[in-house]
C-alpha positions in Angstrom: 89.0 88.5 189.9 92.2 90.1 188.6 92.6 90.2 184.9 96.0 91.2 183.3 95.9 92.5 179.8 98.6 93.6 177.4 98.8 97.3 176.6 101.7 98.5 174.4 104.8 96.8 175.8 103.4 96.5 179.3 100.4 95.0 181.2 97.4 96.6 182.9 95.5 95.0 185.8 91.7 95.2 186.0 89.8 94.2 189.2 86.5 92.5 188.5 84.0 91.5 191.0 83.6 87.7 191.4 79.8 88.1 191.5 79.7 88.4 187.7 79.8 85.6 185.3 83.2 86.1 183.7 84.7 83.9 180.9 88.1 84.2 179.4 88.2 83.8 175.6 91.5 82.5 174.3 92.8 79.9 171.9 93.3 76.3 173.2 97.0 77.0 173.1 99.6 75.1 171.1 103.1 74.8 172.6 105.5 73.5 170.0 107.9 70.6 170.4 110.0 71.9 167.6 111.8 75.1 166.6 110.7 78.0 164.3 113.5 77.1 161.9 112.3 73.5 161.7 108.7 74.6 160.9 110.0 76.9 158.1 112.2 74.2 156.7 109.4 71.8 156.6 107.2 74.3 154.6 110.0 75.0 152.2 110.4 71.3 151.4 106.9 71.0 150.2 105.8 74.2 148.5 102.2 74.6 147.3 101.7 74.8 143.5 105.3 76.1 143.1 108.8 74.9 142.5 111.0 74.8 145.5 112.7 78.1 146.6 116.0 76.8 145.1 114.4 76.1 141.8 112.2 79.2 141.7 115.1 81.7 142.0 118.1 81.9 139.6 121.6 83.2 140.4 121.2 86.2 138.1 117.8 87.3 139.5 117.2 90.7 141.0 115.0 89.9 144.0 112.6 92.1 145.9 111.9 90.7 149.4 108.7 92.2 150.9 108.2 92.0 154.6 105.6 93.4 157.1 106.0 96.8 158.7 105.8 97.8 162.4 102.0 97.2 162.6 102.3 93.4 162.0 103.9 90.5 163.9 105.7 87.9 161.9 109.0 86.9 163.4 110.8 88.2 160.3 114.1 88.3 162.2 113.8 84.6 162.6 112.5 83.7 159.1 114.5 86.0 156.9 118.0 84.8 157.7 116.9 81.3 156.7 115.6 82.4 153.3 118.4 84.8 152.6 121.0 82.1 153.2 119.2 79.9 150.8 119.1 82.6 148.2 122.8 83.3 148.5 123.6 79.6 148.4 121.6 79.4 145.2 123.9 82.1 143.8 121.8 85.2 144.1 124.1 88.1 144.8 123.6 90.1 147.9 123.7 93.4 146.0 120.8 92.1 143.9 118.5 91.6 146.9 116.4 94.5 148.2 114.3 94.2 151.4 111.1 96.3 151.2 108.8 97.0 154.1 105.1 96.8 153.1 104.0 100.0 154.8 101.0 100.5 152.6 99.8 104.0 153.5 101.2 103.7 157.0 103.7 106.1 158.4 107.4 105.6 158.0 109.4 103.7 160.6 112.4 104.6 162.7 115.7 102.8 162.3 115.1 101.1 165.7 111.8 99.7 164.5 113.3 98.4 161.3 116.2 96.8 163.1 113.7 95.2 165.5 111.8 93.7 162.6 114.8 92.5 160.5 117.4 91.8 163.2 120.6 93.7 163.4 122.7 91.5 161.1 120.2 91.5 158.2 119.6 95.2 158.6 123.3 96.0 158.3 124.1 93.5 155.5 121.2 94.1 153.0 119.8 97.2 151.4 116.3 98.0 152.6 113.6 100.5 151.8 110.0 101.1 152.8 106.9 101.9 150.8 105.9 105.5 150.7 102.5 105.4 149.1 102.4 109.2 148.6 105.6 109.4 146.6 104.4 109.4 143.0 107.9 109.0 141.7 108.5 105.7 143.5 105.6 103.8 141.9 105.3 102.1 138.5 101.9 101.6 136.9 101.7 98.0 135.5 98.0 97.8 134.5 94.4 98.0 135.8 92.3 95.4 137.5 88.8 94.5 136.2 87.3 96.6 139.1 89.3 99.6 137.9 92.2 99.7 140.4 95.4 101.1 138.9 98.1 98.6 139.7 100.8 101.1 140.7 103.5 99.5 142.9 106.9 100.3 144.2 109.4 100.3 141.3 111.7 97.9 143.2 109.0 95.3 142.9 107.9 96.2 139.4 111.5 96.0 138.1 112.5 92.8 140.0 112.9 89.5 138.2 111.4 87.6 141.2 109.7 88.6 144.4 109.8 86.9 147.8 106.9 87.7 150.1 107.1 86.9 153.9 104.1 87.5 156.1 101.9 86.3 158.9 98.4 85.1 157.9 95.6 86.2 160.2 92.1 87.6 160.1 91.5 91.0 158.5 88.2 92.8 159.2 87.4 93.6 155.5 90.0 91.8 153.3 89.2 88.4 154.9 92.8 87.6 155.8 96.0 89.6 155.9 99.3 88.5 154.3 99.9 86.9 150.9 99.2 89.1 147.9 97.9 91.8 150.2 101.6 92.4 151.0 101.8 93.8 147.4 98.4 95.5 147.1 98.1 97.5 149.3 101.5 96.7 151.0 103.8 98.3 148.4 101.2 100.1 146.3 100.7 103.8 145.5 98.2 105.8 147.5 95.6 106.1 144.7 95.7 102.3 144.1 95.2 101.7 147.9 92.2 104.1 148.0 90.6 102.4 145.0 91.1 98.9 146.4 89.8 99.9 149.8 86.8 101.7 148.3 85.5 98.3 147.3 84.5 97.8 150.9 81.4 99.8 150.0 78.2 98.8 148.2 76.5 101.1 145.6 74.5 102.8 148.4 77.6 103.5 150.6 77.0 100.7 153.0 79.7 98.2 154.2 79.9 95.3 151.7 78.3 92.2 153.3 81.1 89.9 152.0 83.9 92.1 153.4 84.4 90.5 156.8 86.9 88.5 158.9 87.7 85.1 157.5 85.9 85.5 154.2 87.7 85.4 150.8 85.0 84.0 148.5 83.1 86.8 146.8 85.0 89.4 148.8 85.5 92.3 146.3 88.6 93.7 148.1 90.3 90.3 148.2 89.3 89.4 144.6 90.7 92.8 143.4 94.0 92.0 145.2 94.2 88.6 143.5 93.3 90.2 140.1 96.3 92.5 140.4 98.8 89.5 140.8 98.8 88.9 137.1 100.8 92.1 136.6 103.6 91.3 139.1 106.9 89.5 138.6 106.7 85.8 139.8 106.2 85.6 143.6 107.4 83.0 146.0 105.4 83.2 149.3 106.3 82.2 152.8 103.4 82.5 155.3 103.2 81.7 159.0 100.6 81.5 161.8 101.9 82.4 165.2 100.6 80.9 168.4 99.7 82.9 171.5 103.3 82.9 172.6 104.5 84.4 169.4 106.1 81.2 168.1 105.6 79.9 164.6 102.7 77.4 165.0 102.5 76.6 161.3 104.2 77.7 158.0 103.5 77.3 154.4 105.4 78.2 151.2 104.7 78.4 147.5 102.2 80.1 145.3 101.1 83.5 146.7 97.4 82.8 146.2 97.0 79.1 146.7 99.5 78.8 149.6 97.9 81.8 151.3 94.4 80.3 151.0 95.6 77.1 152.7 97.3 79.0 155.5 94.2 81.1 155.9 92.3 77.9 156.8 94.9 77.1 159.5 94.7 80.6 160.9 90.9 80.5 160.9 90.9 77.2 162.8 93.4 78.4 165.3 92.1 81.8 166.1 88.3 81.4 165.8 86.8 80.9 169.3 83.3 79.4 169.4 80.8 81.0 171.8 77.2 79.9 172.5 75.9 83.2 173.9 76.6 86.9 173.8 77.8 88.8 176.9 76.6 92.1 178.4 80.2 93.3 178.4 83.4 92.3 176.5 86.7 93.5 177.9 89.2 93.3 175.1 92.9 94.0 174.8 94.2 94.5 171.3 97.1 92.2 172.3 99.7 94.9 173.0 102.3 96.2 170.6 102.3 96.3 167.6 98.6 95.4 167.5 97.7 98.5 169.5 100.3 100.8 167.9 97.5 103.2 166.8 93.7 103.3 166.7 93.4 102.1 163.1 95.0 98.8 164.2 93.1 98.8 167.5 89.8 99.0 165.7 90.3 95.4 164.6 90.1 94.2 168.2 86.9 96.3 168.7 85.5 94.5 165.6 86.3 91.1 167.1 84.8 92.0 170.5 81.6 93.2 168.8 81.0 89.6 167.6 80.6 88.6 171.3 78.6 91.4 172.9 74.9 91.9 173.2 73.3 94.9 171.5 73.0 97.6 174.1 76.1 96.2 175.9 79.6 97.5 176.4 83.0 96.9 174.8 85.8 98.0 177.1 88.9 98.2 175.0 92.4 98.4 176.4 94.9 99.7 173.8 97.9 102.0 174.1 97.6 103.8 170.7 101.1 105.3 171.3 101.3 106.6 167.7 97.9 108.2 167.7 95.0 107.6 165.4 97.1 106.1 162.5 95.1 108.0 159.8 95.0 111.5 158.6 91.3 111.4 157.7 89.6 109.1 160.2 88.6 111.7 162.7 87.1 114.0 160.0 84.5 111.4 159.2 82.9 111.9 162.5 81.7 115.4 161.6 78.6 113.7 160.2 75.8 113.2 162.7 75.0 109.6 161.9 75.9 106.6 159.7 73.4 107.6 157.0 75.1 110.9 156.3 78.5 109.2 156.5 77.4 106.6 153.9 76.1 109.3 151.5 79.3 111.2 151.6 81.5 108.1 151.3 80.1 107.3 147.9 81.4 110.6 146.4 84.1 111.8 148.7 85.8 108.5 149.8 89.1 108.8 151.7 91.3 106.2 153.1 89.8 104.8 156.4 86.4 106.3 155.6 85.1 102.7 155.7 86.9 102.3 159.1 84.9 105.2 160.4 81.7 103.8 159.0 82.4 100.4 160.6 83.0 101.9 164.0 79.9 104.1 163.7 77.8 101.0 163.0 79.0 99.4 166.2 78.4 102.6 168.2 74.8 102.7 167.1 74.2 99.5 169.0 76.9 99.3 171.8 78.9 101.5 174.1 82.6 101.6 173.6 84.9 102.6 176.5 88.5 103.1 175.5 91.5 103.0 177.9 94.4 104.4 175.8 96.9 107.2 175.5 94.8 109.0 172.9 93.7 112.6 173.8 90.2 112.5 175.4 88.9 114.9 172.8 89.8 112.6 169.9 88.1 109.6 171.6 85.0 111.7 172.3 84.9 112.9 168.8 84.8 109.3 167.6 81.8 108.9 169.9 83.6 106.5 172.3 84.0 107.1 176.1 87.6 107.9 177.1 89.0 106.7 180.4 92.4 107.2 182.0 92.8 104.5 184.6 91.8 100.8 185.0 89.6 101.6 187.9 87.8 104.4 186.0 87.4 102.0 183.0 85.5 99.4 185.1 83.4 102.1 186.8 82.4 103.8 183.6 81.7 100.5 181.8 79.6 99.2 184.6 77.5 102.4 184.6 75.9 101.3 181.3 75.0 97.8 182.7 72.6 96.2 185.1 74.1 95.2 188.5 74.3 91.5 187.5 76.0 91.2 184.1 77.9 88.7 182.1 81.3 89.4 180.8 83.9 88.0 178.4 87.5 88.9 178.5 89.2 88.7 175.1 92.9 88.7 175.8 94.2 88.9 172.3 91.5 90.8 170.4 93.7 91.7 167.5 93.9 88.0 166.5 91.2 86.0 168.3 87.8 86.1 166.6 84.7 85.0 168.6 82.2 83.0 166.5 78.7 82.8 167.7 77.3 79.3 167.2 73.8 78.0 167.9 
């Protein structure tokens, strides 16, 4: 059986023996009979808990438009021209509109990457900037959340009269779902604010918080802290989308950044959750190609999803380009500790960004083998206690070396988005 999986902008072919029980995990598929523009227009006509876009914005408003960075898919180049035209028709002056990329603490983008996200016309016609979390002079402190997170966000957002947030809504392995208010905190927040918010992934003993997982918002301390910070922001109008497996807009919503986001999260959960009735000996997972495998921090999300479908003692074979490296300045350093207990103890007092990512990965490695086919240096993969491989043939051979001759296997084609759910 030949399996083709996305890696970066290309595909890789894996040859699997037909003697194994192999199942492909994918969404049921939803091919639309309408256009992206029609889906967006329908959402704008019936905003959730909010005036319409035309009534929300006034001609004299200074508007900050927040969009995803290179690590997220959203079809911004399709959505944004629709929204910007409506703003200008409303009377908002082009010079009063700033487009801001929600980089969070991610690296800066090239001009080519920014044009790819916005589209050439929007990029040339509108002023844009990107969040630099480590530039202390860019952020404005607006307050403090109940959990002690300083609400320091990009001054273009803090000083705006209104904010327009555009994002995809999909599963996030510790915040529950991405998009929505998460586009502001941590999307356009200062580094210390991001660290404090992400630290909430940990319990008092340094373990991963049991309510910080894919698809869960209720009681999730990271998400609740994000929502708490909204009170300090200028008024926000939100446009959120769920993309299908072809990258088209399957569903869209507009309106209040909290309530509309929660409704769209239900749509995303229903679309991308894949029920399974048994665990497999091996899960072969692709992060879904670029940008979901742009670096290892993003790739880890697909390993998390694969983990839900594999037996303890089994193997996750992950296919991800990681063309921009690890994606974190601190992740590798956490693997200087011999085990998760030492990692947990240190995280409590010396937490750094992505320390919880290291802990999450280590917890998986304590019960499964992870084989990684990527462009990362072998020494980096080995340091993170995974097994590096260089070719598809080597990947299968090494993965099978951990398994009995007769094994079961799932292939998770779009691991960055699809979430297997074990059901009895």
